[in-house]
N, C-alpha and C positions, 0 to 999 in steps of 0.2 A: 845479422842480429848481434847486438853487442855482447861482449863477453860478461861473465859473472862479475869480475871486478868492477866493470864500468857500471853495470846494473845496481851492484851493491853500494857504490859511491853515490849513484843517484838516489837510491833508497834513503841512505844516510841523510843526504842533503835535504830531501823532501821532508823527512821526520824532523829535522832541526827546524825547517820552516813551519811545520805543524806546531811544534812547541812554542815558537814565537807567537803564532796566531792564537794558540790557547792562552798564552800569558796576557794577550790583548782582548781576550774574550770573543775573539772572531771564530765562533763555532761553525759557521757556514764555511769559512775558509779552511778550517781544520777537516771538515767533511770532504770538501772538494779535493784537497790534497791527499786524504786518505783513499779515496776512490782511485786516483791516479796511481798512487803507491802501490795499492793492492794489485794492479795489473803488473807493475814491474816485479813485485814479489813472486808472482805466479810464473813469470818468465825466467826469474833467477833461481828459484828453488824448486825441486832439490838441485844442489850442484851436481851437474853431470860429468864434470871433468876435474881433474886435479887443478888447484889454484896455485898460482906462483907464489904467493906469500900468505900462507895459512895463518900466521900470527896476525897480520894485518886484517884478514877476513874475520878472524874471531874477535878482535878489538872492535871492528866496525858493527858486527852482530851484537856485542855487548852494549855498545853505545846506543844503537837502535832500541835495544830492549829497555835501557835505562830511560831514554827519551820518551818511549811509549808509556812507561810507568808514570812519568811526570805529567804527561798529557792526560792520562786517566785520572790521576789525583786531582789535577786542576778541573776536570770535568765533573768529578764528585763534588767538589767544593762549589762550582757554579750551580749544579743541581740543587744542592742543599740551600744555597742563597735564594734560588727561585722558589723552592718549597716554603721557605720562611716568608718570602714576600707574598706569596699567595695565601699563606695563613693569616698574615696581617691583614691582607685585603679582605678575606673572608670575614674575619673578626669585625672589621670596619663596616662591611655590608650588614652584618648581623646587627651591630649597634644602630646603624641607620635604620634598619627594618623595625627594630624595637621602638625607636624613638618615634618612627612614623606611625606605628600602630598605637602608641600612647597618645599622640596628637590627634589621630582619627577618632580615637574613643572618647575624647573630651566633648 
């Protein structure tokens, strides 16, 4: 089994890829990477032994947290865009329905 430093580096790299995919609106890709990343997180934490470079570990964890926040913010924005698109679609359908009922009533 890889040591915690290797697992943490892998987790950080996967998180970076997740953010890139989120920037590209590849949400299936984000979910795929998150599922794999979760297995690594479960193997890595809690840290059961002392780490060689605690400052580097802390920096990596902080970067992972910041990248996660970025991905979550991008997901919220994407969800809001989808909700807005659905609202416009619903309004268009209502308008079409109203027009159709007026035409049928003639």
